[in-house]
KEDREN-674934 format. One record per residue (C-alpha): x, y, z; chain. Coordinates in nm, 2 decimals, m for minus. Layout:
% residues N
c1: X c2: Y c3: Z ch: A
...
% end
This chain:
% residues 383
c1: m5.33 c2: 10.30 c3: 20.27 ch: A
c1: m4.98 c2: 10.19 c3: 20.18 ch: A
c1: m4.68 c2: 10.39 c3: 20.31 ch: A
c1: m4.89 c2: 10.63 c3: 20.52 ch: A
c1: m4.64 c2: 10.59 c3: 20.80 ch: A
c1: m4.32 c2: 10.65 c3: 20.59 ch: A
c1: m4.22 c2: 11.01 c3: 20.61 ch: A
c1: m3.93 c2: 11.13 c3: 20.39 ch: A
c1: m3.66 c2: 11.35 c3: 20.56 ch: A
c1: m3.44 c2: 11.60 c3: 20.38 ch: A
c1: m3.13 c2: 11.54 c3: 20.59 ch: A
c1: m2.98 c2: 11.19 c3: 20.61 ch: A
c1: m2.86 c2: 11.23 c3: 20.97 ch: A
c1: m3.21 c2: 11.30 c3: 21.11 ch: A
c1: m3.28 c2: 11.05 c3: 21.40 ch: A
c1: m3.57 c2: 10.81 c3: 21.40 ch: A
c1: m3.82 c2: 10.97 c3: 21.63 ch: A
c1: m4.18 c2: 11.08 c3: 21.65 ch: A
c1: m4.22 c2: 11.46 c3: 21.62 ch: A
c1: m4.44 c2: 11.66 c3: 21.87 ch: A
c1: m4.81 c2: 11.61 c3: 21.82 ch: A
c1: m4.77 c2: 11.27 c3: 21.65 ch: A
c1: m4.61 c2: 11.04 c3: 21.91 ch: A
c1: m4.94 c2: 10.93 c3: 22.05 ch: A
c1: m5.04 c2: 10.78 c3: 21.72 ch: A
c1: m4.74 c2: 10.54 c3: 21.72 ch: A
c1: m4.38 c2: 10.56 c3: 21.61 ch: A
c1: m4.29 c2: 10.76 c3: 21.30 ch: A
c1: m4.00 c2: 10.62 c3: 21.10 ch: A
c1: m3.82 c2: 10.89 c3: 20.90 ch: A
c1: m3.68 c2: 10.77 c3: 20.56 ch: A
c1: m3.41 c2: 11.00 c3: 20.43 ch: A
c1: m3.50 c2: 11.11 c3: 20.08 ch: A
c1: m3.28 c2: 10.97 c3: 19.81 ch: A
c1: m3.12 c2: 10.71 c3: 20.05 ch: A
c1: m3.08 c2: 10.34 c3: 19.96 ch: A
c1: m3.37 c2: 10.26 c3: 20.19 ch: A
c1: m3.59 c2: 10.51 c3: 20.00 ch: A
c1: m3.49 c2: 10.36 c3: 19.67 ch: A
c1: m3.56 c2: 10.01 c3: 19.80 ch: A
c1: m3.91 c2: 10.11 c3: 19.92 ch: A
c1: m3.98 c2: 10.28 c3: 19.59 ch: A
c1: m3.89 c2: 9.96 c3: 19.40 ch: A
c1: m4.12 c2: 9.76 c3: 19.63 ch: A
c1: m4.41 c2: 10.01 c3: 19.56 ch: A
c1: m4.36 c2: 10.00 c3: 19.19 ch: A
c1: m4.31 c2: 9.62 c3: 19.16 ch: A
c1: m4.57 c2: 9.39 c3: 19.01 ch: A
c1: m4.74 c2: 9.16 c3: 19.26 ch: A
c1: m4.53 c2: 8.86 c3: 19.15 ch: A
c1: m4.21 c2: 9.04 c3: 19.23 ch: A
c1: m4.33 c2: 9.25 c3: 19.53 ch: A
c1: m4.32 c2: 8.98 c3: 19.80 ch: A
c1: m3.96 c2: 8.88 c3: 19.70 ch: A
c1: m3.85 c2: 9.24 c3: 19.74 ch: A
c1: m4.02 c2: 9.27 c3: 20.08 ch: A
c1: m3.84 c2: 8.96 c3: 20.19 ch: A
c1: m3.51 c2: 9.09 c3: 20.08 ch: A
c1: m3.57 c2: 9.43 c3: 20.24 ch: A
c1: m3.66 c2: 9.25 c3: 20.57 ch: A
c1: m3.34 c2: 9.05 c3: 20.58 ch: A
c1: m3.13 c2: 9.36 c3: 20.50 ch: A
c1: m3.29 c2: 9.58 c3: 20.77 ch: A
c1: m3.34 c2: 9.37 c3: 21.09 ch: A
c1: m3.34 c2: 9.67 c3: 21.33 ch: A
c1: m3.68 c2: 9.73 c3: 21.50 ch: A
c1: m3.76 c2: 10.07 c3: 21.34 ch: A
c1: m3.71 c2: 9.92 c3: 20.99 ch: A
c1: m3.91 c2: 9.61 c3: 21.09 ch: A
c1: m4.20 c2: 9.85 c3: 21.15 ch: A
c1: m4.17 c2: 9.95 c3: 20.79 ch: A
c1: m4.13 c2: 9.59 c3: 20.68 ch: A
c1: m4.44 c2: 9.47 c3: 20.86 ch: A
c1: m4.64 c2: 9.75 c3: 20.71 ch: A
c1: m4.53 c2: 9.63 c3: 20.37 ch: A
c1: m4.63 c2: 9.27 c3: 20.44 ch: A
c1: m4.97 c2: 9.38 c3: 20.58 ch: A
c1: m5.05 c2: 9.58 c3: 20.27 ch: A
c1: m4.93 c2: 9.31 c3: 20.04 ch: A
c1: m5.13 c2: 9.03 c3: 20.20 ch: A
c1: m5.45 c2: 9.24 c3: 20.23 ch: A
c1: m5.43 c2: 9.32 c3: 19.86 ch: A
c1: m5.37 c2: 8.95 c3: 19.79 ch: A
c1: m5.67 c2: 8.87 c3: 20.02 ch: A
c1: m5.45 c2: 8.64 c3: 20.23 ch: A
c1: m5.60 c2: 8.77 c3: 20.55 ch: A
c1: m5.45 c2: 8.53 c3: 20.79 ch: A
c1: m5.10 c2: 8.63 c3: 20.68 ch: A
c1: m5.21 c2: 8.99 c3: 20.71 ch: A
c1: m5.32 c2: 8.93 c3: 21.07 ch: A
c1: m4.99 c2: 8.76 c3: 21.14 ch: A
c1: m4.78 c2: 9.06 c3: 21.03 ch: A
c1: m5.03 c2: 9.31 c3: 21.18 ch: A
c1: m4.98 c2: 9.15 c3: 21.52 ch: A
c1: m4.60 c2: 9.16 c3: 21.47 ch: A
c1: m4.64 c2: 9.53 c3: 21.39 ch: A
c1: m4.84 c2: 9.59 c3: 21.70 ch: A
c1: m4.57 c2: 9.43 c3: 21.91 ch: A
c1: m4.32 c2: 9.69 c3: 21.78 ch: A
c1: m4.56 c2: 9.98 c3: 21.76 ch: A
c1: m4.87 c2: 9.94 c3: 21.99 ch: A
c1: m5.02 c2: 10.27 c3: 21.89 ch: A
c1: m5.00 c2: 10.23 c3: 21.52 ch: A
c1: m5.34 c2: 10.35 c3: 21.42 ch: A
c1: m5.30 c2: 10.29 c3: 21.05 ch: A
c1: m5.22 c2: 9.92 c3: 21.14 ch: A
c1: m5.54 c2: 9.90 c3: 21.35 ch: A
c1: m5.74 c2: 10.03 c3: 21.05 ch: A
c1: m5.58 c2: 9.78 c3: 20.82 ch: A
c1: m5.66 c2: 9.50 c3: 21.06 ch: A
c1: m6.02 c2: 9.61 c3: 21.08 ch: A
c1: m6.04 c2: 9.62 c3: 20.71 ch: A
c1: m5.89 c2: 9.27 c3: 20.68 ch: A
c1: m6.12 c2: 9.13 c3: 20.94 ch: A
c1: m6.42 c2: 9.30 c3: 20.78 ch: A
c1: m6.33 c2: 9.16 c3: 20.43 ch: A
c1: m6.28 c2: 8.81 c3: 20.57 ch: A
c1: m6.60 c2: 8.82 c3: 20.78 ch: A
c1: m6.41 c2: 8.74 c3: 21.10 ch: A
c1: m6.62 c2: 8.92 c3: 21.36 ch: A
c1: m6.41 c2: 8.82 c3: 21.66 ch: A
c1: m6.10 c2: 8.97 c3: 21.51 ch: A
c1: m6.30 c2: 9.27 c3: 21.39 ch: A
c1: m6.39 c2: 9.35 c3: 21.75 ch: A
c1: m6.04 c2: 9.29 c3: 21.88 ch: A
c1: m5.89 c2: 9.53 c3: 21.63 ch: A
c1: m6.18 c2: 9.77 c3: 21.66 ch: A
c1: m6.11 c2: 9.79 c3: 22.03 ch: A
c1: m5.74 c2: 9.85 c3: 21.95 ch: A
c1: m5.83 c2: 10.14 c3: 21.72 ch: A
c1: m6.07 c2: 10.31 c3: 21.96 ch: A
c1: m5.82 c2: 10.27 c3: 22.25 ch: A
c1: m5.55 c2: 10.43 c3: 22.04 ch: A
c1: m5.77 c2: 10.73 c3: 21.98 ch: A
c1: m5.88 c2: 10.75 c3: 22.34 ch: A
c1: m5.52 c2: 10.75 c3: 22.46 ch: A
c1: m5.44 c2: 11.02 c3: 22.21 ch: A
c1: m5.73 c2: 11.24 c3: 22.33 ch: A
c1: m5.62 c2: 11.20 c3: 22.69 ch: A
c1: m5.25 c2: 11.26 c3: 22.62 ch: A
c1: m5.08 c2: 11.56 c3: 22.78 ch: A
c1: m4.92 c2: 11.83 c3: 22.57 ch: A
c1: m4.55 c2: 11.80 c3: 22.48 ch: A
c1: m4.31 c2: 12.04 c3: 22.65 ch: A
c1: m4.30 c2: 12.28 c3: 22.35 ch: A
c1: m4.68 c2: 12.31 c3: 22.31 ch: A
c1: m4.92 c2: 12.50 c3: 22.53 ch: A
c1: m5.24 c2: 12.32 c3: 22.66 ch: A
c1: m5.48 c2: 12.52 c3: 22.45 ch: A
c1: m5.29 c2: 12.47 c3: 22.13 ch: A
c1: m5.25 c2: 12.10 c3: 22.20 ch: A
c1: m5.62 c2: 12.06 c3: 22.27 ch: A
c1: m5.70 c2: 12.23 c3: 21.94 ch: A
c1: m5.45 c2: 12.02 c3: 21.75 ch: A
c1: m5.58 c2: 11.69 c3: 21.89 ch: A
c1: m5.94 c2: 11.79 c3: 21.80 ch: A
c1: m5.84 c2: 11.88 c3: 21.45 ch: A
c1: m5.65 c2: 11.56 c3: 21.40 ch: A
c1: m5.93 c2: 11.34 c3: 21.53 ch: A
c1: m6.18 c2: 11.54 c3: 21.32 ch: A
c1: m5.97 c2: 11.47 c3: 21.01 ch: A
c1: m6.02 c2: 11.09 c3: 21.08 ch: A
c1: m6.40 c2: 11.11 c3: 21.08 ch: A
c1: m6.45 c2: 10.90 c3: 20.77 ch: A
c1: m6.21 c2: 10.63 c3: 20.90 ch: A
c1: m6.37 c2: 10.63 c3: 21.25 ch: A
c1: m6.72 c2: 10.61 c3: 21.10 ch: A
c1: m6.61 c2: 10.31 c3: 20.89 ch: A
c1: m6.48 c2: 10.13 c3: 21.20 ch: A
c1: m6.80 c2: 10.21 c3: 21.40 ch: A
c1: m7.03 c2: 10.10 c3: 21.12 ch: A
c1: m6.83 c2: 9.78 c3: 21.06 ch: A
c1: m6.86 c2: 9.69 c3: 21.43 ch: A
c1: m7.23 c2: 9.76 c3: 21.44 ch: A
c1: m7.30 c2: 9.56 c3: 21.12 ch: A
c1: m7.10 c2: 9.26 c3: 21.26 ch: A
c1: m7.29 c2: 9.27 c3: 21.59 ch: A
c1: m7.63 c2: 9.30 c3: 21.42 ch: A
c1: m7.56 c2: 9.02 c3: 21.18 ch: A
c1: m7.44 c2: 8.77 c3: 21.45 ch: A
c1: m7.66 c2: 8.47 c3: 21.43 ch: A
c1: m7.64 c2: 8.35 c3: 21.79 ch: A
c1: m7.83 c2: 8.59 c3: 22.03 ch: A
c1: m7.58 c2: 8.54 c3: 22.31 ch: A
c1: m7.29 c2: 8.63 c3: 22.08 ch: A
c1: m7.48 c2: 8.93 c3: 21.94 ch: A
c1: m7.53 c2: 9.05 c3: 22.30 ch: A
c1: m7.16 c2: 9.01 c3: 22.38 ch: A
c1: m7.06 c2: 9.21 c3: 22.07 ch: A
c1: m7.32 c2: 9.48 c3: 22.14 ch: A
c1: m7.19 c2: 9.52 c3: 22.50 ch: A
c1: m6.83 c2: 9.55 c3: 22.37 ch: A
c1: m6.95 c2: 9.81 c3: 22.12 ch: A
c1: m7.12 c2: 10.01 c3: 22.39 ch: A
c1: m6.80 c2: 10.01 c3: 22.60 ch: A
c1: m6.62 c2: 10.15 c3: 22.29 ch: A
c1: m6.87 c2: 10.42 c3: 22.23 ch: A
c1: m7.01 c2: 10.52 c3: 22.58 ch: A
c1: m7.24 c2: 10.82 c3: 22.61 ch: A
c1: m7.35 c2: 10.81 c3: 22.24 ch: A
c1: m7.69 c2: 10.73 c3: 22.09 ch: A
c1: m7.53 c2: 10.43 c3: 21.91 ch: A
c1: m7.38 c2: 10.30 c3: 22.24 ch: A
c1: m7.70 c2: 10.34 c3: 22.43 ch: A
c1: m7.90 c2: 10.17 c3: 22.16 ch: A
c1: m7.64 c2: 9.88 c3: 22.16 ch: A
c1: m7.69 c2: 9.83 c3: 22.53 ch: A
c1: m8.07 c2: 9.80 c3: 22.49 ch: A
c1: m8.02 c2: 9.56 c3: 22.20 ch: A
c1: m7.77 c2: 9.36 c3: 22.41 ch: A
c1: m8.02 c2: 9.31 c3: 22.69 ch: A
c1: m8.29 c2: 9.21 c3: 22.44 ch: A
c1: m8.05 c2: 8.97 c3: 22.28 ch: A
c1: m7.98 c2: 8.81 c3: 22.62 ch: A
c1: m8.35 c2: 8.78 c3: 22.66 ch: A
c1: m8.38 c2: 8.61 c3: 22.32 ch: A
c1: m8.10 c2: 8.37 c3: 22.42 ch: A
c1: m8.30 c2: 8.28 c3: 22.73 ch: A
c1: m8.02 c2: 8.42 c3: 22.95 ch: A
c1: m8.25 c2: 8.61 c3: 23.17 ch: A
c1: m8.00 c2: 8.65 c3: 23.45 ch: A
c1: m7.76 c2: 8.84 c3: 23.22 ch: A
c1: m8.04 c2: 9.04 c3: 23.08 ch: A
c1: m8.16 c2: 9.15 c3: 23.42 ch: A
c1: m7.80 c2: 9.23 c3: 23.54 ch: A
c1: m7.74 c2: 9.44 c3: 23.23 ch: A
c1: m8.07 c2: 9.62 c3: 23.24 ch: A
c1: m8.06 c2: 9.69 c3: 23.61 ch: A
c1: m7.70 c2: 9.80 c3: 23.59 ch: A
c1: m7.79 c2: 10.06 c3: 23.32 ch: A
c1: m8.09 c2: 10.19 c3: 23.52 ch: A
c1: m7.87 c2: 10.23 c3: 23.83 ch: A
c1: m7.66 c2: 10.48 c3: 23.63 ch: A
c1: m7.93 c2: 10.62 c3: 23.41 ch: A
c1: m8.28 c2: 10.59 c3: 23.57 ch: A
c1: m8.44 c2: 10.75 c3: 23.26 ch: A
c1: m8.31 c2: 10.50 c3: 23.01 ch: A
c1: m8.63 c2: 10.43 c3: 22.82 ch: A
c1: m8.50 c2: 10.12 c3: 22.65 ch: A
c1: m8.42 c2: 9.94 c3: 22.98 ch: A
c1: m8.74 c2: 10.06 c3: 23.15 ch: A
c1: m8.95 c2: 9.91 c3: 22.86 ch: A
c1: m8.74 c2: 9.59 c3: 22.85 ch: A
c1: m8.80 c2: 9.52 c3: 23.22 ch: A
c1: m9.16 c2: 9.63 c3: 23.22 ch: A
c1: m9.21 c2: 9.39 c3: 22.93 ch: A
c1: m9.03 c2: 9.10 c3: 23.09 ch: A
c1: m9.21 c2: 9.13 c3: 23.43 ch: A
c1: m9.55 c2: 9.18 c3: 23.27 ch: A
c1: m9.51 c2: 8.88 c3: 23.04 ch: A
c1: m9.41 c2: 8.66 c3: 23.34 ch: A
c1: m9.67 c2: 8.81 c3: 23.57 ch: A
c1: m9.39 c2: 8.90 c3: 23.82 ch: A
c1: m9.32 c2: 9.22 c3: 24.01 ch: A
c1: m9.63 c2: 9.38 c3: 23.85 ch: A
c1: m9.61 c2: 9.70 c3: 24.06 ch: A
c1: m9.25 c2: 9.76 c3: 23.95 ch: A
c1: m9.34 c2: 9.68 c3: 23.59 ch: A
c1: m9.63 c2: 9.93 c3: 23.61 ch: A
c1: m9.40 c2: 10.20 c3: 23.75 ch: A
c1: m9.14 c2: 10.14 c3: 23.48 ch: A
c1: m9.40 c2: 10.14 c3: 23.20 ch: A
c1: m9.56 c2: 10.46 c3: 23.32 ch: A
c1: m9.23 c2: 10.63 c3: 23.36 ch: A
c1: m9.12 c2: 10.52 c3: 23.01 ch: A
c1: m9.45 c2: 10.65 c3: 22.86 ch: A
c1: m9.41 c2: 10.98 c3: 23.04 ch: A
c1: m9.05 c2: 11.02 c3: 22.92 ch: A
c1: m9.15 c2: 10.99 c3: 22.56 ch: A
c1: m9.33 c2: 11.32 c3: 22.60 ch: A
c1: m9.05 c2: 11.51 c3: 22.78 ch: A
c1: m8.71 c2: 11.38 c3: 22.66 ch: A
c1: m8.51 c2: 11.61 c3: 22.44 ch: A
c1: m8.43 c2: 11.49 c3: 22.09 ch: A
c1: m8.06 c2: 11.40 c3: 22.06 ch: A
c1: m7.87 c2: 11.58 c3: 21.78 ch: A
c1: m7.81 c2: 11.25 c3: 21.60 ch: A
c1: m8.18 c2: 11.21 c3: 21.52 ch: A
c1: m8.39 c2: 11.39 c3: 21.27 ch: A
c1: m8.73 c2: 11.51 c3: 21.38 ch: A
c1: m8.91 c2: 11.23 c3: 21.19 ch: A
c1: m8.67 c2: 10.96 c3: 21.33 ch: A
c1: m8.73 c2: 11.09 c3: 21.69 ch: A
c1: m9.11 c2: 11.11 c3: 21.64 ch: A
c1: m9.11 c2: 10.75 c3: 21.51 ch: A
c1: m8.90 c2: 10.62 c3: 21.79 ch: A
c1: m9.09 c2: 10.79 c3: 22.07 ch: A
c1: m9.42 c2: 10.68 c3: 21.92 ch: A
c1: m9.31 c2: 10.32 c3: 21.92 ch: A
c1: m9.17 c2: 10.34 c3: 22.27 ch: A
c1: m9.50 c2: 10.49 c3: 22.40 ch: A
c1: m9.69 c2: 10.21 c3: 22.22 ch: A
c1: m9.47 c2: 9.95 c3: 22.39 ch: A
c1: m9.52 c2: 10.11 c3: 22.73 ch: A
c1: m9.90 c2: 10.12 c3: 22.69 ch: A
c1: m9.90 c2: 9.76 c3: 22.57 ch: A
c1: m9.71 c2: 9.65 c3: 22.87 ch: A
c1: m9.96 c2: 9.84 c3: 23.09 ch: A
c1: m10.23 c2: 9.65 c3: 22.92 ch: A
c1: m10.07 c2: 9.32 c3: 22.99 ch: A
c1: m10.01 c2: 9.42 c3: 23.36 ch: A
c1: m10.38 c2: 9.50 c3: 23.40 ch: A
c1: m10.48 c2: 9.17 c3: 23.24 ch: A
c1: m10.26 c2: 9.00 c3: 23.50 ch: A
c1: m10.43 c2: 9.21 c3: 23.77 ch: A
c1: m10.77 c2: 9.11 c3: 23.63 ch: A
c1: m10.85 c2: 9.48 c3: 23.55 ch: A
c1: m10.96 c2: 9.40 c3: 23.20 ch: A
c1: m11.15 c2: 9.73 c3: 23.12 ch: A
c1: m10.83 c2: 9.92 c3: 23.20 ch: A
c1: m10.63 c2: 9.67 c3: 23.00 ch: A
c1: m10.86 c2: 9.73 c3: 22.70 ch: A
c1: m10.81 c2: 10.10 c3: 22.72 ch: A
c1: m10.43 c2: 10.08 c3: 22.73 ch: A
c1: m10.41 c2: 9.82 c3: 22.45 ch: A
c1: m10.65 c2: 10.01 c3: 22.23 ch: A
c1: m10.44 c2: 10.32 c3: 22.26 ch: A
c1: m10.12 c2: 10.13 c3: 22.19 ch: A
c1: m10.24 c2: 9.97 c3: 21.87 ch: A
c1: m10.20 c2: 10.26 c3: 21.62 ch: A
c1: m9.85 c2: 10.34 c3: 21.77 ch: A
c1: m9.73 c2: 9.99 c3: 21.71 ch: A
c1: m9.89 c2: 9.91 c3: 21.37 ch: A
c1: m9.56 c2: 9.96 c3: 21.17 ch: A
c1: m9.40 c2: 9.67 c3: 21.36 ch: A
c1: m9.57 c2: 9.34 c3: 21.28 ch: A
c1: m9.45 c2: 9.15 c3: 21.60 ch: A
c1: m9.53 c2: 9.41 c3: 21.86 ch: A
c1: m9.86 c2: 9.50 c3: 21.69 ch: A
c1: m9.97 c2: 9.14 c3: 21.67 ch: A
c1: m9.88 c2: 9.08 c3: 22.03 ch: A
c1: m10.07 c2: 9.39 c3: 22.14 ch: A
c1: m10.38 c2: 9.27 c3: 21.95 ch: A
c1: m10.34 c2: 8.92 c3: 22.09 ch: A
c1: m10.34 c2: 9.06 c3: 22.44 ch: A
c1: m10.64 c2: 9.27 c3: 22.35 ch: A
c1: m10.83 c2: 8.96 c3: 22.24 ch: A
c1: m10.77 c2: 8.80 c3: 22.58 ch: A
c1: m10.89 c2: 9.11 c3: 22.76 ch: A
c1: m11.21 c2: 9.10 c3: 22.57 ch: A
c1: m11.24 c2: 8.72 c3: 22.63 ch: A
c1: m11.21 c2: 8.77 c3: 23.00 ch: A
c1: m11.51 c2: 9.00 c3: 22.98 ch: A
c1: m11.69 c2: 8.75 c3: 22.77 ch: A
c1: m11.71 c2: 8.99 c3: 22.47 ch: A
c1: m11.65 c2: 8.73 c3: 22.21 ch: A
c1: m11.72 c2: 8.95 c3: 21.91 ch: A
c1: m11.47 c2: 9.21 c3: 22.01 ch: A
c1: m11.22 c2: 8.93 c3: 22.10 ch: A
c1: m11.26 c2: 8.77 c3: 21.76 ch: A
c1: m11.19 c2: 9.11 c3: 21.59 ch: A
c1: m10.88 c2: 9.16 c3: 21.80 ch: A
c1: m10.75 c2: 8.81 c3: 21.73 ch: A
c1: m10.83 c2: 8.85 c3: 21.36 ch: A
c1: m10.61 c2: 9.16 c3: 21.35 ch: A
c1: m10.33 c2: 8.96 c3: 21.53 ch: A
c1: m10.36 c2: 8.69 c3: 21.27 ch: A
c1: m10.36 c2: 8.93 c3: 20.98 ch: A
c1: m9.98 c2: 9.00 c3: 21.00 ch: A
c1: m9.69 c2: 8.77 c3: 20.97 ch: A
c1: m9.56 c2: 8.72 c3: 21.32 ch: A
c1: m9.52 c2: 8.44 c3: 21.58 ch: A
c1: m9.87 c2: 8.53 c3: 21.70 ch: A
c1: m10.04 c2: 8.44 c3: 21.37 ch: A
c1: m10.10 c2: 8.07 c3: 21.45 ch: A
c1: m10.21 c2: 8.12 c3: 21.82 ch: A
c1: m10.44 c2: 8.40 c3: 21.72 ch: A
c1: m10.60 c2: 8.19 c3: 21.45 ch: A
c1: m10.65 c2: 7.91 c3: 21.70 ch: A
c1: m10.83 c2: 8.14 c3: 21.94 ch: A
c1: m11.06 c2: 8.25 c3: 21.65 ch: A
c1: m11.14 c2: 7.89 c3: 21.58 ch: A
c1: m11.21 c2: 7.83 c3: 21.95 ch: A
c1: m11.45 c2: 8.13 c3: 21.96 ch: A
c1: m11.63 c2: 8.00 c3: 21.65 ch: A
c1: m11.69 c2: 7.65 c3: 21.81 ch: A
c1: m11.77 c2: 7.77 c3: 22.16 ch: A
c1: m12.11 c2: 7.70 c3: 22.29 ch: A
c1: m12.31 c2: 8.01 c3: 22.38 ch: A
c1: m12.33 c2: 8.09 c3: 22.75 ch: A
c1: m12.70 c2: 8.05 c3: 22.86 ch: A
c1: m12.86 c2: 8.36 c3: 23.01 ch: A
c1: m13.01 c2: 8.31 c3: 23.35 ch: A
% end
């Protein structure tokens, strides 16, 4: 990525300026071809690593003006990234941003450095800078010498040419968020990701995962605020409908609302249009699991309402839809076992608990305990 910002000029008297169509991506420093500066930069580029840093230092002292310091800081950033001295790369990257806030190449380099170092906080900071630069460029008005239609087309083409780079940034951010060990930290990262990529399948999924991570972190208030906020803007968000239905049903709270949310989510799985980002198989798998979760929540709601036959019907229908996911399948069968127990159908209850215990999940131990209790229970005498 070195020297991407250094553009040779044929005439030595050309001023330092950003030509039309490029200004919004930061300042462009024109280096006259064959000039002393051009020769000095060529010497830096061709130097071995042991000599390169000395030459950059000398170049920096010889050219203290701001425009040349942009070039200087770019040289330092590239040197330190290649040397894997990431803290020094961050130091000079921040200096470069102070001189050239819309330097997209610098944002990409900082993302790369943070990614290689495994510094997720910096990765998100620089990822936000990169996406903000692109957003400002997309919103920029045309220069005086370019008509609106041509400018719109030029911007679209330029952003399209950056697809691989933008995909790299997005995937780096998602990976860092998914791999965050602390649920609350993961939720914060996922919310930041969603703000960077609004109205996209990845952004919507990140919001759902953020709410679920807050739930895992036992920060229910933040989970409820996030989920209800999303539903206020998008009443058909299946992820949030399912999350709230699940939360309320597990706690035995607001059961009527939970039932309405679960039924709506189940219905939406049959009617929502597949987004372009999904293949047919991916969409079928996702909607099947979502319907299974909705039916399982309805089963738990009916257990809470002491409507056990209805609970059994819902939970039985949910089971095949959830079987590919050990945790949700085991929970569903655990619930089914309780519904049968409530009806004093011990044989059926044992079968359901055995299924729950057959897969590796947090329900394995509790399900086995219920099996043991059924085995040692005294028969109920018939009157």
